[in-house]
KOLZALO-255965 format. One line per 4 residues: their letters; for each residue x negated, y negated, z negated of C-alpha. Coordinates in nm, 3 decimals, decimal comma. Layout:
BEGIN
a	X Y Z | ...
% end
This chain:
BEGIN
mhph	0,000 0,000 0,000 | -0,114 -0,354 0,074 | -0,114 -0,594 -0,222 | 0,131 -0,878 -0,215
ppvr	-0,017 -1,218 -0,130 | -0,056 -1,443 -0,432 | 0,241 -1,657 -0,516 | 0,169 -2,015 -0,407
snqd	0,318 -2,328 -0,553 | 0,493 -2,584 -0,338 | 0,182 -2,800 -0,372 | -0,034 -2,516 -0,236
vcds	0,199 -2,474 0,061 | 0,194 -2,850 0,124 | -0,186 -2,865 0,107 | -0,216 -2,569 0,341
shaq	0,019 -2,716 0,597 | -0,169 -3,044 0,602 | -0,501 -2,861 0,636 | -0,362 -2,668 0,933
lfer	-0,231 -2,991 1,085 | -0,574 -3,151 1,039 | -0,736 -2,857 1,220 | -0,491 -2,891 1,511
vcth	-0,568 -3,261 1,540 | -0,942 -3,194 1,532 | -0,908 -2,928 1,800 | -0,722 -3,173 2,023
arqt	-0,985 -3,443 1,966 | -1,272 -3,204 2,038 | -1,108 -3,081 2,358 | -1,063 -3,443 2,464
avla	-1,430 -3,514 2,390 | -1,535 -3,221 2,608 | -1,324 -3,357 2,894 | -1,465 -3,707 2,838
sves	-1,816 -3,562 2,857 | -1,737 -3,453 3,213 | -1,655 -3,818 3,286 | -1,991 -3,917 3,136
llgw	-2,169 -3,653 3,344 | -2,020 -3,804 3,659 | -2,157 -4,142 3,549 | -2,503 -4,000 3,482
deqt	-2,509 -3,830 3,820 | -2,395 -4,149 3,992 | -2,699 -4,337 3,860 | -2,957 -4,062 3,914
mmpp	-2,868 -3,807 4,181 | -2,565 -3,908 4,385 | -2,620 -3,988 4,754 | -2,508 -4,342 4,844
kaat	-2,230 -4,236 5,079 | -2,064 -4,027 4,808 | -1,945 -4,339 4,623 | -1,589 -4,330 4,755
hraa	-1,538 -3,969 4,652 | -1,707 -4,030 4,317 | -1,466 -4,318 4,253 | -1,176 -4,079 4,315
qaea	-1,332 -3,822 4,081 | -1,386 -4,082 3,809 | -1,029 -4,204 3,843 | -0,891 -3,849 3,816
vatl	-1,097 -3,750 3,512 | -1,041 -4,082 3,331 | -0,667 -4,037 3,378 | -0,677 -3,686 3,231
vhrq	-0,883 -3,805 2,934 | -0,641 -4,089 2,872 | -0,343 -3,853 2,875 | -0,512 -3,650 2,604
rsdp	-0,600 -3,955 2,398 | -0,250 -4,104 2,419 | -0,041 -3,786 2,397 | 0,274 -3,869 2,192
gyge	0,270 -3,536 2,008 | -0,090 -3,597 1,904 | 0,013 -3,940 1,779 | 0,293 -3,791 1,568
qles	0,049 -3,547 1,412 | -0,189 -3,831 1,326 | 0,095 -4,030 1,173 | 0,187 -3,734 0,954
lasg	-0,172 -3,697 0,842 | -0,206 -4,069 0,774 | 0,088 -4,057 0,533 | -0,016 -3,726 0,378
plaq	-0,247 -3,633 0,091 | -0,561 -3,572 0,300 | -0,574 -3,938 0,404 | -0,617 -4,032 0,038
egtp	-0,765 -3,725 -0,129 | -0,968 -3,553 0,142 | -1,345 -3,560 0,169 | -1,501 -3,883 0,302
qirt	-1,541 -3,716 0,643 | -1,177 -3,608 0,652 | -1,050 -3,951 0,547 | -1,273 -4,117 0,808
tirl	-1,150 -3,878 1,076 | -0,782 -3,943 1,006 | -0,822 -4,320 0,981 | -1,031 -4,369 1,293
lrkd	-0,854 -4,115 1,512 | -0,530 -4,296 1,437 | -0,689 -4,632 1,516 | -0,823 -4,494 1,843
fdkn	-0,485 -4,344 1,932 | -0,300 -4,669 1,866 | -0,538 -4,856 2,100 | -0,518 -4,594 2,373
arvp	-0,142 -4,549 2,354 | -0,089 -4,916 2,440 | -0,286 -4,885 2,766 | -0,095 -4,771 3,078
erlv	-0,239 -4,478 3,269 | -0,244 -4,686 3,585 | -0,487 -4,933 3,429 | -0,723 -4,662 3,306
gala	-0,744 -4,507 3,652 | -0,787 -4,844 3,822 | -1,072 -4,939 3,590 | -1,256 -4,611 3,639
ktcv	-1,224 -4,627 4,017 | -1,307 -4,996 4,049 | -1,614 -4,977 3,824 | -1,768 -4,696 4,030
eaqq	-1,712 -4,897 4,349 | -1,839 -5,215 4,184 | -2,158 -5,046 4,065 | -2,232 -4,924 4,416
awvt	-2,169 -5,276 4,545 | -2,411 -5,403 4,280 | -2,688 -5,176 4,409 | -2,650 -5,326 4,757
arae	-2,601 -5,680 4,631 | -2,914 -5,673 4,418 | -3,125 -5,516 4,692 | -3,012 -5,786 4,936
ssws	-2,982 -6,068 4,678 | -2,627 -6,115 4,804 | -2,387 -6,263 4,549 | -2,104 -6,259 4,804
tlep	-2,128 -5,878 4,819 | -2,058 -5,839 4,449 | -1,835 -6,136 4,367 | -1,499 -5,987 4,479
wlrq	-1,571 -5,672 4,283 | -1,657 -5,866 3,968 | -1,334 -6,063 3,998 | -1,144 -5,735 3,996
vfdl	-1,343 -5,597 3,703 | -1,292 -5,907 3,486 | -0,920 -5,917 3,571 | -0,877 -5,552 3,477
krel	-1,072 -5,594 3,154 | -0,860 -5,892 3,051 | -0,552 -5,677 3,108 | -0,709 -5,398 2,904
aacq	-0,782 -5,638 2,617 | -0,422 -5,758 2,610 | -0,299 -5,398 2,592 | -0,542 -5,267 2,334
mpga	-0,515 -5,550 2,080 | -0,203 -5,757 2,153 | -0,227 -6,109 2,016 | -0,600 -6,086 1,948
dpyd	-0,865 -6,296 2,116 | -0,934 -6,112 2,443 | -1,310 -6,111 2,398 | -1,273 -5,974 2,045
alld	-1,054 -5,697 2,185 | -1,324 -5,601 2,436 | -1,602 -5,637 2,178 | -1,419 -5,395 1,948
dyep	-1,486 -5,112 2,194 | -1,861 -5,153 2,141 | -1,894 -5,318 1,800 | -1,587 -5,215 1,594
ggrw	-1,466 -5,499 1,376 | -1,693 -5,751 1,548 | -1,565 -6,103 1,614 | -1,722 -6,334 1,867
atia	-1,704 -6,646 1,650 | -1,900 -6,477 1,371 | -2,157 -6,341 1,616 | -2,190 -6,680 1,787
aqfn	-2,265 -6,848 1,455 | -2,521 -6,579 1,372 | -2,683 -6,615 1,714 | -2,700 -6,995 1,682
elra	-2,891 -6,958 1,356 | -3,124 -6,703 1,511 | -3,177 -6,919 1,817 | -3,284 -7,210 1,596
eivp	-3,561 -6,988 1,456 | -3,670 -6,821 1,780 | -3,704 -7,129 2,003 | -3,979 -7,286 1,786
lvqa	-4,171 -6,957 1,798 | -4,145 -6,945 2,178 | -4,262 -7,305 2,199 | -4,549 -7,246 1,958
caaa	-4,667 -6,942 2,152 | -4,645 -7,133 2,481 | -4,857 -7,416 2,336 | -5,109 -7,187 2,166
trrp	-5,472 -7,217 2,274 | -5,527 -6,849 2,197 | -5,312 -6,595 2,379 | -5,322 -6,219 2,434
ddai	-5,442 -6,101 2,774 | -5,205 -5,855 2,939 | -5,430 -5,774 3,236 | -5,495 -5,425 3,096
arrh	-5,124 -5,342 3,111 | -5,115 -5,438 3,481 | -5,392 -5,210 3,606 | -5,321 -4,907 3,825
ypva	-5,134 -4,629 3,643 | -5,040 -4,349 3,885 | -4,671 -4,265 3,855 | -4,728 -3,890 3,840
dqqr	-4,960 -3,940 3,541 | -4,709 -4,175 3,379 | -4,439 -3,911 3,409 | -4,642 -3,658 3,215
fvre	-4,762 -3,916 2,963 | -4,428 -4,069 2,865 | -4,268 -3,727 2,833 | -4,535 -3,628 2,583
vaar	-4,490 -3,950 2,385 | -4,112 -3,901 2,369 | -4,160 -3,545 2,247 | -4,414 -3,650 1,984
igfd	-4,179 -3,905 1,826 | -3,912 -3,635 1,799 | -3,702 -3,626 2,117 | -3,603 -3,263 2,173
fqrg	-3,639 -3,171 2,540 | -3,457 -2,844 2,472 | -3,154 -3,064 2,406 | -3,228 -3,342 2,652
rldt	-3,402 -3,445 2,973 | -3,572 -3,742 3,140 | -3,483 -3,865 3,488 | -3,537 -4,163 3,718
tkhp	-3,288 -4,445 3,776 | -3,276 -4,809 3,885 | -3,154 -4,930 3,543 | -3,264 -4,720 3,241
fcsg	-2,995 -4,575 3,014 | -2,914 -4,289 2,778 | -2,611 -4,060 2,810 | -2,502 -3,836 2,525
lgpd	-2,305 -3,567 2,706 | -2,269 -3,332 2,411 | -2,437 -3,219 2,089 | -2,716 -3,048 2,284
dcri	-2,720 -3,247 2,608 | -2,875 -3,594 2,589 | -2,998 -3,750 2,915 | -3,247 -4,038 2,913
ttrw	-3,374 -4,223 3,219 | -3,644 -4,473 3,312 | -3,797 -4,642 3,613 | -4,158 -4,647 3,729
dahs	-4,412 -4,912 3,829 | -4,764 -4,803 3,917 | -4,899 -5,145 3,816 | -4,721 -5,178 3,482
lpta	-4,782 -4,939 3,195 | -4,512 -5,094 2,972 | -4,227 -5,053 3,224 | -4,189 -4,677 3,193
lygv	-4,349 -4,632 2,850 | -4,128 -4,878 2,669 | -3,828 -4,784 2,879 | -3,872 -4,427 2,756
lhea	-3,942 -4,526 2,394 | -3,624 -4,736 2,404 | -3,405 -4,466 2,557 | -3,564 -4,194 2,344
ghgl	-3,466 -4,403 2,041 | -3,108 -4,382 2,161 | -3,161 -4,012 2,221 | -3,292 -3,951 1,869
yeqg	-2,970 -4,104 1,735 | -2,756 -3,885 1,961 | -2,954 -3,576 1,864 | -2,931 -3,671 1,495
lpte	-2,552 -3,699 1,477 | -2,382 -3,415 1,283 | -2,312 -3,149 1,547 | -2,042 -2,984 1,337
wygl	-1,836 -3,300 1,377 | -1,878 -3,328 1,754 | -1,582 -3,508 1,913 | -1,473 -3,655 1,580
ppge	-1,567 -3,986 1,413 | -1,822 -3,839 1,167 | -2,010 -3,703 1,468 | -2,004 -4,023 1,673
aasl	-2,228 -4,331 1,674 | -2,120 -4,612 1,444 | -2,142 -4,880 1,712 | -2,348 -4,994 2,008
gihe	-2,526 -5,239 1,776 | -2,638 -4,953 1,552 | -2,728 -4,749 1,860 | -2,938 -5,038 1,985
sqsr	-3,106 -5,071 1,646 | -3,242 -4,720 1,686 | -3,379 -4,781 2,035 | -3,533 -5,118 1,953
lwen	-3,686 -4,987 1,631 | -3,879 -4,714 1,816 | -3,957 -4,932 2,117 | -4,083 -5,240 1,936
lvgr	-4,129 -5,196 1,563 | -4,304 -4,862 1,607 | -4,422 -4,863 1,968 | -4,591 -5,205 1,969
spef	-4,756 -5,169 1,629 | -5,135 -5,137 1,577 | -5,070 -4,812 1,390 | -4,887 -4,658 1,684
wewc	-5,171 -4,750 1,920 | -5,433 -4,614 1,683 | -5,264 -4,278 1,741 | -5,150 -4,328 2,100
fplt	-5,462 -4,478 2,255 | -5,664 -4,154 2,289 | -5,359 -3,993 2,450 | -5,320 -4,289 2,686
qaaf	-5,687 -4,303 2,777 | -5,687 -3,931 2,854 | -5,387 -3,979 3,082 | -5,536 -4,282 3,262
pdal	-5,916 -4,251 3,239 | -5,986 -4,483 3,533 | -5,757 -4,765 3,418 | -5,867 -4,753 3,055
adat	-6,233 -4,656 3,076 | -6,344 -4,985 2,920 | -6,040 -5,040 2,696 | -5,985 -5,014 2,321
aagv	-5,679 -4,935 2,114 | -5,672 -5,291 1,981 | -5,709 -5,434 2,329 | -5,415 -5,237 2,468
qqsl	-5,198 -5,318 2,167 | -5,274 -5,689 2,184 | -5,199 -5,695 2,557 | -4,841 -5,600 2,470
mvvr	-4,791 -5,904 2,244 | -4,777 -6,172 2,514 | -4,488 -6,420 2,480 | -4,403 -6,555 2,821
psli	-4,063 -6,664 2,955 | -3,968 -6,430 3,238 | -3,684 -6,375 3,481 | -3,580 -6,018 3,408
rvea	-3,420 -5,923 3,076 | -3,544 -5,564 3,068 | -3,900 -5,684 3,126 | -3,883 -5,969 2,875
devt	-4,113 -5,985 2,576 | -3,961 -5,912 2,239 | -3,942 -6,279 2,134 | -3,770 -6,425 2,442
ynlh	-3,551 -6,117 2,491 | -3,280 -6,244 2,259 | -3,247 -6,566 2,460 | -3,155 -6,351 2,761
vmmr	-2,889 -6,172 2,558 | -2,740 -6,488 2,407 | -2,706 -6,642 2,753 | -2,515 -6,340 2,885
fdle	-2,295 -6,333 2,575 | -2,196 -6,696 2,626 | -2,135 -6,657 3,001 | -1,923 -6,343 2,986
ravv	-1,721 -6,484 2,698 | -1,654 -6,801 2,899 | -1,528 -6,593 3,191 | -1,301 -6,381 2,969
hgel	-1,162 -6,695 2,805 | -1,095 -6,857 3,144 | -1,347 -7,134 3,086 | -1,571 -7,020 3,373
avad	-1,470 -6,872 3,709 | -1,649 -6,560 3,833 | -1,734 -6,750 4,151 | -1,926 -7,005 3,943
lpea	-2,141 -6,751 3,755 | -2,456 -6,795 3,970 | -2,469 -7,171 3,919 | -2,384 -7,142 3,549
wndr	-2,649 -6,872 3,511 | -2,920 -7,078 3,678 | -2,834 -7,393 3,483 | -2,843 -7,212 3,150
fard	-3,160 -7,027 3,244 | -3,330 -7,354 3,329 | -3,232 -7,498 2,990 | -3,348 -7,192 2,798
fgfr	-3,660 -7,096 2,994 | -3,767 -7,410 3,176 | -3,730 -7,289 3,534 | -3,460 -7,165 3,772
ppsd	-3,443 -6,812 3,917 | -3,566 -6,818 4,279 | -3,295 -6,572 4,388 | -2,973 -6,417 4,263
aegv	-3,144 -6,076 4,254 | -3,371 -6,219 3,983 | -3,081 -6,404 3,824 | -2,713 -6,322 3,798
lqdi	-2,741 -5,992 3,989 | -3,012 -5,832 3,774 | -2,789 -5,641 3,528 | -2,544 -5,362 3,608
hwsa	-2,326 -5,416 3,300 | -2,050 -5,637 3,440 | -2,014 -5,416 3,748 | -1,978 -5,117 3,516
glig	-1,706 -5,291 3,313 | -1,930 -5,326 3,007 | -1,795 -5,667 2,908 | -1,847 -5,735 2,539
yfpt	-2,155 -5,508 2,540 | -2,435 -5,765 2,570 | -2,424 -5,905 2,213 | -2,492 -5,558 2,074
ytlg	-2,851 -5,585 2,201 | -2,939 -5,874 1,971 | -2,728 -5,732 1,688 | -2,936 -5,418 1,731
nifa	-3,257 -5,619 1,694 | -3,124 -5,774 1,374 | -3,023 -5,436 1,233 | -3,350 -5,272 1,342
aqlm	-3,573 -5,524 1,164 | -3,375 -5,491 0,841 | -3,373 -5,109 0,859 | -3,746 -5,097 0,931
aaav	-3,820 -5,326 0,637 | -3,623 -5,090 0,411 | -3,801 -4,786 0,554 | -4,138 -4,949 0,479
rhlp	-4,027 -5,007 0,119 | -3,908 -4,649 0,076 | -4,193 -4,478 0,263 | -4,521 -4,601 0,110
dlsd	-4,732 -4,384 0,343 | -4,551 -4,492 0,661 | -4,839 -4,697 0,799 | -5,082 -4,406 0,761
dlaa	-4,828 -4,165 0,904 | -4,775 -4,371 1,219 | -5,148 -4,409 1,270 | -5,182 -4,032 1,249
grfg	-4,891 -3,963 1,483 | -4,669 -3,831 1,205 | -4,326 -3,969 1,291 | -4,114 -3,716 1,101
glls	-4,092 -3,917 0,780 | -3,945 -4,221 0,951 | -3,712 -4,009 1,162 | -3,592 -3,820 0,854
wlrq	-3,524 -4,149 0,674 | -3,318 -4,273 0,969 | -3,135 -3,940 0,993 | -3,041 -3,960 0,626
hvha	-2,945 -4,327 0,608 | -2,805 -4,391 0,958 | -2,746 -4,087 1,178 | -2,577 -3,864 0,919
hgrr	-2,291 -4,109 0,857 | -2,154 -4,117 1,213 | -1,868 -4,369 1,233 | -1,786 -4,354 0,864
fesa	-1,896 -4,716 0,818 | -1,884 -5,020 1,043 | -2,223 -5,168 1,131 | -2,266 -5,421 0,852
alve	-2,157 -5,177 0,581 | -2,386 -4,907 0,718 | -2,690 -5,138 0,723 | -2,608 -5,270 0,376
qatg	-2,581 -4,917 0,237 | -2,909 -4,814 0,401 | -3,105 -5,121 0,293 | -2,932 -5,234 -0,025
qqvs	-2,894 -5,588 0,113 | -2,642 -5,783 0,318 | -2,708 -5,807 0,689 | -2,930 -6,102 0,773
arwl	-3,144 -6,208 1,068 | -3,422 -6,317 0,835 | -3,602 -5,982 0,864 | -3,605 -6,017 1,243
vesl	-3,733 -6,375 1,225 | -4,004 -6,284 0,974 | -4,104 -5,981 1,179 | -4,135 -6,177 1,503
wrry	-4,338 -6,459 1,346 | -4,568 -6,214 1,167 | -4,631 -5,980 1,460 | -4,650 -6,238 1,740
gqph	-4,788 -6,534 1,549 | -5,123 -6,374 1,471 | -5,214 -6,280 1,833 | -5,136 -6,640 1,932
gls	-5,342 -6,790 1,650 | -5,036 -6,912 1,459 | -5,112 -6,747 1,128
% end
């Protein structure tokens, strides 16, 4: 005879039913994430492998998959299940991960349910077509090729903003997709304060009688040797090539396609060592975050990045705060010299490291030095916000870009390819994305300062090529939390202090002042 099951109280039955409901919701969310990863794979392929004439078919594929993903995310039955969970005991008494999952899945559902399927498909299709137009426009420096596509993209994104957060400022609604809880007015005030500190440093470096010489970085570095070299560097800092890969693209990026599939990309220049090296350090920083997220929570908020600002903090920390440091080059120089014996036969570790500390206003954001970089970001933030708010027409972007660039950098771009056409973001529909770059720099400097305080041997470890301690600290204090906290709360918990740009300002003055004789 089989024993009778234990008698359960009504409370036990209630708890069990809510646990089963939570599992059903999680299953739905994970299945949706798998489908969305197919959409991401199409995007990765578009930027790395797709033949140019396949763009029309790829747009149709993107539209079809985006529509299917949206149906999953906005399914009414799924919404009813989330509502039941939100009013049930798990939303108040569950583990922190369970409470986070219920709260954020419901927030995501509410946003998605307000967006018509037609708009989702139109955005996916138009952004693929616009990105292909951007490739041609930039190659030919032809603003007229891209302008009609950008008008469509901005119009569709305004419509999306109105649907997702009715009554909210449209730019705030778009920003929320990348920096949850972010508000443009707060960010603008923060950026104005940062700008007031950065501009004097740029001016002081420009007027300095002593400047680093970057001639070493512009010697001949064969691309085939670079490809082997940067792969080894990425692996040594912790990027797992069993769970990721490195490919070539026109505009470097990182795609997290799943818990064990992270794709990073870079571009190559045989006469610039920093182009590929720092592109890979940057994207590998993103990749380390993706590979550090809790895999058991894949497809759910505890297994997702907190924000694009936090994501950017990880990439900029490895690219700049580690990768440009004297300690890093003490370790990396022998590796670099072995990879490029002809270019670096007469070089030293200190000489290579100092060559990377030049502050010089430049045209291209992704090639900008660390100090002037934020001026590029702030300009784009102001311009895209003006377009979203109807204060600037898309047709007037080139002139507005050139005028602002002249004010900030002292000269005008000689062509649109080196000006308004240089970034793919607007073509890809990533409007509200740009401010996360500078937010990431702010977060990175504060996180690195905390890591230095908590890891007394960090300097020695970096000089010896031991990166595990820093990576473990970041995994514990940043990666492990997923989306449980918004950016400011996550940084405050990790560092014990409120978010402030002062660590970034102090870091820039300290690291760039000395090579320019300012300290």
